[in-house]
N, C-alpha and C positions, 0 to 999 in steps of 0.2 A: 589574667592568665587563663582562667576558665573560659572566658569569652573567645580567646584565641584558639584554645583547644576545641571548643565547640564548633568554631568556624572551620577549622581544618578537618574535623570529623565530618562535617556536612559536605565540604567540597570532595573529600575522599569517597563518601557514600554516593554522591551524585555522579562522580566519575565512574564508579563501579556500575551504577545503573545504566549509564550511557554505553559503557563497553558491553554490558550484558545485552542491551538492545542491538548493538552492532553484531555481536556473535550470533544472536538469534535470527536476525534477518539477512545476514550476509555470510559469505565464506571467508571473510577477513579474520585471521587469527587474532586473539586477544591474549594478554599476559595471563599466566597461570594464577596469579594472586587474585584475579577477578573472582574465580571460583563459581559455584552455582548453588543457589538456594531458591526455592519457589518464590519467596517474597522479593528477591532481586528482580525477577522478571515482572512481577506484579508492579513494583515501583518503576520499572523501566518503561512502562507504557507511555509515559509522558514524552519519551524520546523517540518513539516510533516515527512521527513525522520528520524529526531531525534526520533520522537514518534515510528517510525518503529523499530529503534534500541532498544527502551525500550520494545516493544512487543517481539522482537526477543530474548532479554535477558531473559524475563519471560519464553518464550518457551524453551530456552536452560536450564534454571534453573530447570524448571519442569521436563524436560527430564532427566537431570543428576541425580536429586533426585530419580525419578522413576526407574532408572536403578539399583538402589541398592535393589529394591524389586521385580521387574518384568523383563520380557524379553524385548529386544529392541523394538519389535513390539508393546507391550502394552505401553512402555514408550513413544514412538512417539505419539500414540493415546492420551495419557493423556496430552502430551505437546500441541497437537493441540486443545484439549478441553480447556486447560487453556487459549490459545490465543483467542478462540472463545468467552469464557466468558469475557475475558478482553476487547475485542473490541465490544462485542455485535454482532458479525458476520457482522460488518459494510460493509466490502468489499465483503464478500461472498453474501450479499444481493444485492449488485450492480451487481455482476456477474450473479446471477439468473435472476434479472429483465432485464438485457441487453440481455441475451440469449433468454428469452421469447419474448422480443420485436423484436429482429433481426430475430428470427426464425419464428415468427407468423405475423409480420407486413409486408405489401407489399408497402404501401406508407409511406412517412415521418410522416404524421399525425397519421396513425395507429400505427407506431412504437413508437412514443412518447406517445401515449395514453396507449398502453400496458405496456410500461416501467414505467409509472406513477402508474399503478395498483399494489397494495401491495400484491395481491394474486400471488402464484407461480404456474406455469404451467409445462407441460411436459418438454419443452426445458430447463427451469431453473433447474428443479429437476435433470434431467440427467446430465447437466453441473456440478452441485454441486457434485453429486456422483462421477463423473469421475475425476474432479479436486482434490477433497479431497482424493480419493483413490490413485491417482498418487503421490500426495505429501507424503502421508503416506508411500507408497512403496519405493519412492525415498530416503526418510530419513532412512528407515529400511536398505537399501542397503549400507549405509555409516557407517564406523567405528565411534564410539562415539565421538572422538575428532574432526573429520571433520564434523560430523553432528551438533555439537554445533556451530561451526563457520559458517556453511552453514545456519543454522536457522537465526542467527543474520544478516548475509549478505543478505539473501533472503528477509527478512522483511524490512530492511533499503533501499536496492537498488531498490526494486520493488516500493516503494513509490516515490522515485525520478523519476523512469520511468513514473509513472502515472502523477505526477504534471508537468512533462515536457510539457504536452499538453497545459498547461496554457499559454505557450509562442507562440504556433503555431496554436491553434484552438479557435474559438469563442464559448462562452457558448450559447446554443440554446434556453433555456427556458426563458420566461419573468420573471419567479419566480421559486423558488425551494431551497432545503436545501443547494445546492452547489453554488448558485448564488453569495453569498458574497466572495467565493473563486475564482470566475471566473475573474481573472485579471492576468496580466503578472508579471513574476518575473524578477527583474532587479538587476544589480550590486551586492551589498553585500548580499542581500537576496538570489539571485541565487547562489552565491558562498557558502553561508552557507548550502543551500540545497544540493549542489553538494558534499561538504566535508562530510556531515553527511550520504549521500546516498552512496558515493563511498568508504569511508574509510574502512568499514567492509570487502570489497573485499580483502584488503591487508592481511587479516588473512588466506586467502586460498592459496594453492600452486600457484606459480606465473603463470604457463601456464594457469591454470583454471581461475585465476583472470583476466588475459588478454583476454581469450576467451569469458568470459561472456559479457562484454560490446560489443564486436564485434558481438556476436550473438543477443543481445538485440536490437541493432540499427536497423537491417532490420525488426524485429518484431514491434518495435515502429513506424517505417515509414509506414509499411503496415497497422497496426491497425489505425493509424491516417488517412490514405487515406480512409479506410473503414468507419470510423466515419464521415468524411467529405462527402463521397458519399451518405451514408444512411441518415444522419441527417443535414449535413451542418456544423457540429461542434461536441461538446461533451456535455454530461450531467454529473451529479455526479455519476450516475450509470455506465456510460462509464469509468470513472476513477477507480471505484471499479473493473470493469472487467479487465481493463488494469493492475491494481496492482496484481490481482490474476493470470493472465496469465504470468506476469513477474516473480512472485514468483515461480510459477510452473516451468518455463523455467530454472531458476537458479538452482533449486533443481534437475531437470532432468539432467542438465549439470554436476552437481557435482556427480550424480550417474553414468553417463556415463564415467566420469573421472576414476572411480574405475575399469572400464573394460580395460583400457589401461595399 
């Protein structure tokens, strides 16, 4: 009986953590009983790549439906709009804030202050335009079946790329929306994140699936060194920037694959 109760309690806790991740990263409402505690979000980190798969599935579904009515170019834009609505442009906001801060801040204190400012500046605006345009064009260059798989893979794997910094860098703010997430992933939690973030790559052609992690690794290493040099660690906006750059890198590699 105790074993059954323990199992039910474990399942209930994991469901709570998964729904916490869903509420944190999307605009999808969750039941009130989920509640909120800092340690819920802490434990929910393992499910962040899974939420990425959900976002990627929505992107792929919107794209596939739109293809029946419009050109691939319009279908990709509608797909991107669907994910922006679903997530509230959560990671794109982090990219814009980070680029404004790193582009306009000279000292660590200036950089953190600019990053905390909700207003968007020139660096952030240009970065958003360039990244969104490149993602759009990369997806347009792909045949529809590959574009569908690439969308799911890019969203899931890029979130694994971002939360990997939880194991290697300290969180630098005394407070902030990402502070409850700022803890290391260990054991089963790390394995869960790796499986959810890495599994969608298996749907890609195997040379491309193998090349993507090999290309992302130096990007992850360089970006981590940059965060440590400029800030001494990371913030939530840094994770958003990392996710966006990784997503873009995956889509660009998929588009480059078509030229071979």
